[in-house]
N, C-alpha and C positions, 0 to 999 in steps of 0.2 A: 504493500500500500504506500503510495506517495503522500507527501504532505498535502497535496491538493485535495486528497480524498478525506482528510481529517476534518470532521465537523467543528472541532474546537478552534480552527484557524480560519478567519474570514477570507474568502477567496479574493475579495477586493484588496486585502493586505498584500497577498502574494503578487497579485497583478501589479500593484503599485511598486513593490520592491523589485520586480523584474524590470519594470520601466526605469527605475532609478539606477539599479546596479548592473543590469544586463545579465545574460545567462551565466557568466563567470562569477557573478556575485551572489547567486542563489543556489544552494545545494538542497536537493529534495530526495534523492534516492537513498534508501537505508544503508547500503554498503558504503556510500560516500560520507554519510552522516556519522557512521560508527566512531571514527577517531575523535570526534568532538564531544561524544557523550560518555566516554570511558575515562576514568581518572588515571593519574600518572602511574600508580602501582597496579592498575587493572584489577582492583578489588571491588570497585563499585561501578555500576553502569546506570545511566539515566536514559530518557527518551526525549527526542526533540522533534517538533513539528517541521522544522526546517533549520538550515544554517545560512545566515546572511554574512557576506564577506565584502563590506564596503572598502573602497580604496582611497577615500579622502574624508576629511572632516565634514565637508558639505554632504557627502553621501551618508555618513553616520547621522548627521542632523536630520536629513530627510527621512531616513528609515525610522529613527526614534520618534519623529513627529507623527508618522503614520501609525506607529505602534501606540502612541499616546491617544490618538484620535479614536482608535478601535479597541483599546484596552488589551493589547497583545503583550504578554509578559516576555521580557528579554533577559538573556543571560550573557553579559559581556564576558568575552574570553580572549586571552592573548596566546600564550604558549601552551596552555593547559598542562602545566607542570606542578600545579598546586597540590597540596597534600591534605586538604581538609574539605574537598568537594565544593569549593566556592566558585569554580568556573565551569562546572558541568550541570546540566539540567536535572530536575527531579524525575521521578518515574511516571508522571502524569501524561506525558506526551503533549502537553499544552504549551510548553515553553519553547521559545525560539532562541537559538544560540546566535549571538552577535560577535563574530570573530573579527579581530583587528589585525589578523596575520598579513593582510595585503598592504597595510599602512607602514611601510618600512623606510620612508625617506629620512635622511639626515638633512635637516633644513639649514643648519648653520653650524659652523665650527669656528670658535674664536680663541686662539691660544693666548692672546694678550688679556682678553676679558676672562679667560679660564672658564669657558662654558661651552656646552654643545646643546643644540636644540634638535630633538629627535621625535619621530612619531612613535605611537604606542606599540606598533608591531615590530619595532627594531629588536633583534635578538641582542641580549646583553653582551655576548662576546663580540658582536659587531661593533658595539659602542666602545668597548674596551680597546679593540684594535684601532679604531679610528682615532681615539684619544692618543694611543701610543704613537701613531704616525706623525703627530705634531708635537711629540715630546711631552705629553701630559698623561695623567693617570685618571681613569674613572674607577674608583676603588671598590665598588660593589663586586663581591666575588662569591659565587655559589657553585655547588656541585652541578647544578643544571644550567650553567651559564651558556652552554652551547645550544640550548633550545628554549629557555625561558625568555620572555619578552618584557620590555620596559613597562608596558601597561600593567601587566600582572605584578611586576616588582613594586610598582607604585600602589596598586590597589591593595596589596597585602602588607605594605611597608616592610619590604624584605630586609633582612639583616645580613647574614653571611659571616665570613670569617674575619673581616676587617672592621667590625663594629667598634671594637676597642679603641681604634685610632680615628676612624672617619665617621662613625655614627651609622645609624640606619638610613633607609631610603629617604625618609622625610628630612634628614639632615643634608641630603645631597641635592635637593630640589630648589631651584630658584623661582620657577614659575610653571603653570600648567595651562593647558587648553582643554576644556571639558564641555561635552554635549550634555545638557541638562535633560531631565525626564520629559520635558515638553517639546524637545527638539531645538531649543535655543542654544547658542554657543556662547559659553562664558570664556572670554579671552583674558586669562591671567598669566599670559606667557611672557612675563617680565624676566629680565636678567639682572635685577638689582640685588645687591647683598643686603641693602637696608631699605625698608619700606614700612614706615611706622604710621600708616594711615588707616587705623581701625582694624577690624577683624582680618586675620590672615586666612582668607577663604580657602586657599589651596590646601591647607593642612586638614580641612574637613574631608577632602576627597582622598587624601593619602591614607591608606589603611581602611577605607570604607568598603572595600571588596565589591565595588560596582553597584552598591545599593543607593548611592546618592547622585551619580552621574557617570558618564562614560568618558574616561580620560583618553584623549586622542593625540596629545603631544606634550612634551615636557622640556623645559630648559634645565639642564643638569650641571652641577658644579664639576670642574676639573681641578686637578692638583698637579704640582710638579712631579715628574716621574722620578722614582727613587733610582739613584745611581749605584748604591751599594746595598745589598740585601744579604742577610745571614739567616739561615734556617737551621734549627737545632732540634735534636730528638733526645729526650732524656727518659731513662727508666727510673721510676720512683715507687714508693711503697703504697701510696693511697691519696685520696682527695685532700686530706688534711695537710699532707706534705705539699701537695700541689698549691695550696693557698700560701704556704710559707715561701715556696719558690716564686710565686707570683708577686708577693710582697717585696721580695728581694729584687726581682727584675724591675718592678715598678719604681722602687727607690733608686736603683742604679741606672736604669735605661729610660724610664719615664715615657715620653711621648714618641719614642722611636719604636715601641712595641706595636706591631701591626696585628699579630694573632697570638693567641695563647690557648691551645686546645688540649683537652683531657680525653684520654682513651683508656679503656680497660685492657688488661692483658689478654682476656678472652677474645675481644674483638680484634685485636692486633694479630693474634695467632690465627684466627679465622681468615682474616684478609690475606695473610701470607700463605695460607694453605690453599685458598680457593680462588684467588684473583690471579689471572695470568700475569706473568712477568713481575710480580711483586716480591720483594725480598725484605726480610726482617732487618730494620736499620741497625739493631744491636745484636751481638753474637748470641746472647742468651735471652730467654723470656723473662719478663718482669711483671709484677702484679698490675701496675698501672704505668701509663706513659704520658709524656707531655710533648707536644709539637709546638715550638715557639718560633715566630718569625719577627725579625727586626729589620727596619730599613730606614734610610735617610737620603738626603739629596746631595751629600758630599760624595766625592769620587771614591774615597777610601777612609780607613780609620775605624770603621765599625767593628772589624774583626778584633782589633786590639781591646776595644772596650768590652766586647763580649767575653773575651778570655778572662778579663778581670772579674766579671760577674760569675763566670763558671767556677773560677778558683775559689771564690767566696762560698758558692753553693756547696762545693765539695768539702771545704773546711767546716761548714755547718752540718755536714752529714745528711744533706737533703737528697743527694743524688746517688743512685746505685751505679749507673753507667750513663754515658752519653756520647753523642757523635754529632758532627756538623756536616751539612751537605757541601761537598766540595765542588759540585757541578750541578747543572740543571737536571740531569737525569736522576741524581740522588734526591734532589729536592722534589721532583715529580713523583718519585717512588714514595716519599714520605706523605705527600698530600693524597696520593692514590689510596693509601691505607686509610687515611682519615675520611675521605669521601666515600670509600667503598664499604663502610661498616654494614649497612643494610644489605647490600648486594652480596657480601661475603657470607652472611648468616641466613639468607632466605631459605636455603635448602634444609636448614635444621628444624624448621617448623613454621608456623604462621607468625609473622612479625606484627605485633601490635605496637604501633608507633605513636609517639606524642612528642610535644615540643613545649617545654615549660621554662620558667625563669623564677629564680629566688634571689634575694640579696646574696652577694658573692660569699659572704662569710657563712651563709647557711647551706652552701652546696654540700659539704661533707655530711651534715646532719640529714639532708634530704636523701642522699645516697644510702646512708646507714639505716634510716627508717624504712625505706623501701626494700632494701636487701633483707632486713629482719622480717618484714611482713610477708614478703614472697616466700622466704624459707619456711615460715610457720604456716602459711595459708595455701600457697600454691607451689609446692616443692618441685613440681615438674616444669616450672617456668624458669627460664634463664634471663637475668637482667643484664642489659648491655647499654649503659648510659655513656654518652660521649658528647663533646661539644665545647662551648666557648666559656672557659672559666673566667676570662677577663670581663665578661658582661653578665655573668650569672645564668646564662642560657645553656641548658642541657637538653639533648635529644634523648628521651627515654624510650628505648626499644625493649620490648618483652618478647622473647621467643617462646611461644606456647604450643603445646601439642595440637595439631590441626583438629583432632576429634573433640577437643575440649574448648576450642577458641570461642564458640558462641556463648559458652557459660563463663569463661574466664575473662574475656576482653573487657566487658563492662565493669567487672569487679576490679581488675587491675587499674583501669583508667580512673574510676571513681576514687579509689584509694590514693592514687597519685595526685589527683586534683585536690583531694581533701588535705593531703600532707602539704602540698604547695601552698594552698590557701592559708593553712595554719602557720606556715613559715613566712607569711607576708609576700607571697609571690603571685605569679600570673599563670593561668592555665594555657596561655599561648604567648610565646616569646616573639616569633617571627613568621609563623606560617599562617596566622589569621584564625578565624573562627569557622567560616564556611557553613556547611550544613552539619559537619561532623561534631563540632563542639558547641553547637548552638544551645542545646538544653543545659549542658554543663555550665555554660556561661551564665545563663539567666537564673539558674538556681543559686549562684554564688554572688551575683552582682547586687549591690544595694538597691532598694526600691527607687531612690532618687536618681541613681545612674540610669536605671531602666527607663524611667520617665523622660529624662532629658534626651536619651538616645532616640526614643520613639518620637519625640517632638521634632527632633532634627530630621528624622526620616520623613515625617509627615510634611514638613516644609518643602523639602527638595523633591519628594516623590509622592505626592498626595494620592495618586492612583495605585501605588504599590506595584508598578510594572517592572522596576529595575531589580533583577536578581531576587525575585520573591523566594522566600525560604532560606536565604542566606542571612546570617546574623539575627534576623527576625523571623518568627513563625508566620506563615501565610494566614490570612484572616480565618479561613475555615479550620486550620490547625489550632490556632489560638482559641477559637470557640470550643 
């Protein structure tokens, strides 16, 4: 059955979209729709009445205007690499995917002004390369950077491995262009570092997961490209030692720390055993590991400073063993281990994933609480936490027996969210809420927070046509 046969989608809407976008901009056949309705890990699948692929802001505005006039629900989508089902439709078959994948223009590059203006469909890696071509750095770095797109990075306020130094996506944005829910275009595409003229409207759209407007372009900050970079791998005893090492590096290296990542020995050994071409950085296994990267704009000198910090760490008894990447191949090997944690363990069972944050000093306590609870309540589950010690963000993976996952997954996540909340943290650090964490969020958010968020949604999208079911329950679900 094609989308034209679905009674839930007005035929006039499709006719108008075909006229606006042309045949290349409207996808109707189920086999072609499939990639747009399946999540990144292929664990969830929705249904879409159609997929629309505009190639310009004017086309996005026209399509959204038609959807507003006819009450057609839209699901904005960029690279579809999200992990909380925020960019895939629900199972109703009533929603239409609005893909920004054809909007890939780089509109402006200014090395002196240190900014780049790109459309929402630009792949992150393309933006990184274009910045490098002019001797600049766009610092957002993710495991999915070869396929994720800027629109989705903005909509989810992506973080990545360099947050410690450069901040999250909202810290890297100067201006936005957004199509509102009624089809009007809000032009906030400024490149100013300072603009103190009332509400900073662009920040409302960053992290809103496509529920307030459709981001079509962004002016992004660039930075001087590092000329000297040092990547270090350390074997340590545990998360409490990791905090001591972090404190030492922060005291001695300060603002030149780009990344500070924590990994379990279990995850590292799994990666070395099951990822092709990966080698253990240290000769022997260790209970826990740190991957640390420092960089600056001077030509050299960082190596000597790093040596001094390492000597002090050894004197303090913090480090079991360590090594430094001597070339790009060794550095890439270290990062492949870090980015391949889920991939390396997926054959061991069903991976229940989550992404949380707590105050940095509470990281060891969170790990210890969850390890004790899992050991006592779900002994068949393996806990594999890893992530960004420097900003308090851990990715908590649980490897559960497939035959028990329906029973265990809700228990594991609820317990994790309860512990995180008790420690003053957040149940989502950088992946967003989407559909996956919606109920968990609203159960824990204060009533005033819920009221204010709902009122903002009502102002920007009174009909509720933008990404219904993401962040907020659809009206019939709420009832």
